[in-house]
N, C-alpha and C positions, 0 to 999 in steps of 0.2 A: 504493500499499499504506499509506504513512504520510501522514496528513492534515496534521500539523504536525511541525516539526523539534524534537526534544527538546534539552535542554541538553547542551552538550559536557562530556566528562569527561576529566580529566587522569589518566593511568594510568602508574604507575611499576612497573618490573620490576627488582628488585635482582639484581645479578650479582656473583659472587665466585668465586675459584678453587675448583675441585672441587665446584661446585654441580651438582646433577643436571639434565642438560640438558633433559629432558622436563618438569621442573617449572617451567621458565620458557617453553619453546617452546610447550607446549600452551595455557596461558593466553593467550599472545601471539596464537596462531592463532585462538583463539575470539574475542578482541576484534577482530582484523582481519576476521573473518567478519561482525561487526556493521557495521564500516565498509563492507565490500563491498556489503551490502544497501542502505545509505543512498546509496552512490555509484551503485548501479544505478538508484536513483530520482532521480539527479542532485541530491542534497541535500548531498553532500560528507561527509567523515568526521566522526563524532561522538565518537570516542575518539582522543585524542592519546597515543601510547605513547612512553615514554622508558625506555631501558635504563640503569640507574644503576650505575656501577662502585663496588663497595666496596673492591676492591683495585686497585692500579695496573694499567692495561691493558698488554699484552693479557690478557684474562681467559681462563684455560684451564679449561673445564668438564669434566664427566665424559666419558669416551670420547675425551679429547684434542681436544675441539671448542673452537674459539676463537670468542668472541662479540664482535660490535661493540657498543660502548657509546656513549651520547650525552652523558653527563655523569659527572664524578668526584665522589664524596661526600667533599669535602675539609674539612668542618667550618666553612667560612665561611658564616655565617647568611644573607648576602646572595645566595649562590649555591645554597643548598639548595632543591630543587624543592618547590613546594606541590602536593599531589596530592589527588585524590578517592578513588583506589584504589591501594593498593600491594600487590604480590605478592612475598612472600619465598620463594625456592625452598628446596628441601631440599639439604643438603650430603651428598656421598658420604662415608661413614664418619662419625665423631663430629663434630657441628656446631661444637664448640669446640676442635678439635684444632689450629687455627691460632693459638690463644692467646685471651686475654680480649678481649671486644668493646671497641672504642674508645669512650671517653666521649662523643665527638661523635655517634657512631651512636646511642647510647642517647638522647641529648638530642633528636636529630632524630625518632626514633620516638615519643618522648613528645610532642613538638610536633605531629606528625601526628595522634596519637590525640586530643589536645586540640582540634584543628581539625575533628574529625569524619571524618577520612579512614578509609575502610574498609580495614583491614590484614588481608591473607590470608596466613597462614603455611602452607606446604606441608610435610608430613612433619616432619622435625626442625627446620625453619625456625621452629617454635614456640619454640625456645631463644632466638632473637633477642628475642621479645616477653617471655619470662621474664627474660632478663638486663636488660632495660630496666625491669623491675618492673611491667610493664603487666598481668600476669596474676595478681598477688597476690590471693588470695581469690576468684578467678574460675574459671570452667570452661575447660578446655583439653584438647586431645589432642595426640598426636605419633605418629611412626612406632612401631609395636609393639615393635621391637627396643630402643627407648630408654625404654620405660615405667618400668622400675625406676630407671634412672639419673636420669631426669627427676624422679621423685618424691623421690628422695634429695636432689637438688640444690635443689628448689623445693617444700618440704613444705607451703607455704601455698597452693599452686595446687590447685584441685579437678580432678585428673586423671580424665578420663572414658575408661576403657579399653575400654568397650563401644560407643563411638560414633566413627565415622570423620570426623564434622564436628561442631565445637562453635561456638557463637556467644555472645559476651559483649559486648553492645552492638555496637560497630562493629569488634570484634576477632574474627577467624575463624581456626580451626585445622583442618587436615585431616590424616588419617593416611596418605594416599597420593595419588599423582598422579591416579588415577581419581576419587577423592572431591573433589579440587581442581577437576576438570572439572565435577562436579556443582555445586560452589559457584559457579564462574564463571558457569555457565548461570543459576543462581538470581539472581546480581547483574545479569546481562544482562536477565532478565525484569523485575526490579524497576526498573531504570533506563530500559529501552527497550521493554518490553512483551513479552507472550507470543508474538506472531507473530515478532518478531525473535529471541527466544530459541529458538523452535522451528526457525527457519531455521538458526541456528548448530548446534543439536543434530543436525539432519538431515545437516549437512556433516561432523560428527565423531561417528561411532559412536553412533547413538541407542539401540542395544541395551544400552549400559552406563549409560544415564542413570537415576539414582535420584532421585526428587523430593526436594528439600531439605526441604520442609515435613514429610515423613514420616520422614526418616532422620537429621536433624540434632538435636543436643542444643543447646537454647537456654537461656541462663542463667535466663530467666524462665518459659520453657515456656508463655507466654500470648500467643503471636503478637504479641510486642513491644508489649504494653499491660499495664496493671496493674489492670484491672477484673476482680476475681475472679469475680463473678457471670457475666459474659460468657465468661470463660475456662472456667468449668465447663460452660456451655452448648455451647461449641465442642468441649470434650472429649466431651460426650455425643453430639454430631453425628458425631465421628470413630468412636465405638463403634457407632453405629446407622446407618451410611452407606447401608445397603440397605433400611432401613425407610421407611415413609411418615412424613414429618415435616412438621408444620404449625407455623406461627408461633404460633398460639394455644397449642399444646402446649408449645413452647419457652418462651413467656412464662410460662405457668403453672408449669412446672418451676423457672423462675428467680425466681418470686415477684413478678413485675412485671406491670403492665398491658401489653397489646400495644404501645401507643404508647410507653411508657417503654422497653420491651425493644428496639424498633426503633431508637429514638433512641440508646440506650446502645451497642447493637451496632455501629451505623455510626460512632459517635464513637470506639469502642475499636479497631475493625478497619479502618475506611475502606471497608467493604463492607456491603451488606445481608445479612441471614441467608441469603437465597436465593442471592446471588452466592457467598458463602462455601461453602455446601453444594454448589453446582454445581462449584466448583473442586475440592473434595474428591472428588466423584463422578467427575469427568473424569480426575483423576490416578489414581484407582483403576481406571477403565476402561482407561487407557493401560497400567498395570502388568499387568492381566489379558491384554490383547491381546499384550503383549510376552512374558509368561512362562507362558501357559497355552494349552491347545488348546480352551478353551470356545468355544461358538458365540456369535455376537453377541447372540442373544436371551437366552442365559444370562447373559452379561456385563451386559446391560441390567437384568435382574432383580436381580442381585447389587449393582448400583450404584444401585438405587432408581428405575429408569426402566421404567414399564410399557410405554411406546411406544418401540420400537427406533429408529424413524425420528427421534424427537425427540432421542435420544442422538446419532445420526449428525449431525444438524443442529448441536447444541451442540459436538460434538467437532471438526467442520470449522471452526466459527467460532473456536475457541480454537487449534487446531493446524494449520490450513490444509490438512489431509488428512482424508479420510474414514477411519473406523476400519479398513476393509478395506485401504486404501492404506497406512496406517501399519503394520498388521500385516505386509503383504507386504514393505515396505521394511526392517523390522527382521528378519524371518525370513530374508530373502535374505542378509543379512550373517551371521546366526547359523548358518545351516545350508547355506550354499553348498557345493557339492561340485565338486571339480576333476574334470571329465569326461575329461581327457586321459589317454592311456595312459602308464604309466611304463616 
């Protein structure tokens, strides 16, 4: 399945008293699902997970669950872990009810941010990033119950009440555990590829999967690049996903020659226009398979594919399942009926 072994990633999961157990356990299981796929191919784990204790152990999480931790965050710079990804769980009740955040925690979070670590705050875990000053003048979200309190405490933060996921460079906030799962799948896709991400998705509730690229608020809204001309072309592609789109037309709308348009598009997005368009269309096809009763022929037409067999070929290449297999796997979970007599 995997031709080359990707780079290993050091992943930290912060643990503290009264943390919402699912907000740490679900990301952990998703990352472990990545390791299982590579271990199945006898390549060994690619994600090293550490549970980092913020409070002295034992850590008592929500539901009176106790979590085993690997390291204590004690403020000694020589012992603080260096991470590629950090997950900050949500706290049951108010995130600051245990008192002000310790200065060494703020310093550690700022150091991680400076190093390029992707920090993912689940629910009201966004308060940790806010207290560290990392979200000033940047987009963020939090659990809906804390919107007003969050905005009062941190007026300089651009609170996005209508988005369950926000991204500001390498800082991510989610409004719920389910949206955190969508975010983790997005990171898995980015670091280990679509096939690995789809494998993790199939293992954990594919019916609740909402594509990050279509539901997240990103601070630049330009697919992580600053080329405004290409960003406008991408926006046009989003709005006309079912239409016939040619490179010549896109280049003309952008005021560029085809050669310049292709060069700038690849430079900005890391993809060709065709690859980007196919990604959009396949994500749309997956949404329609999951959430509608439309026939495959109708879905093909809505996604801009005149040839249904071509859609099937591309869908299988990206998601390792045919459209029919994907729909059956999702619908079986969505509409399973208990046939036993009560």
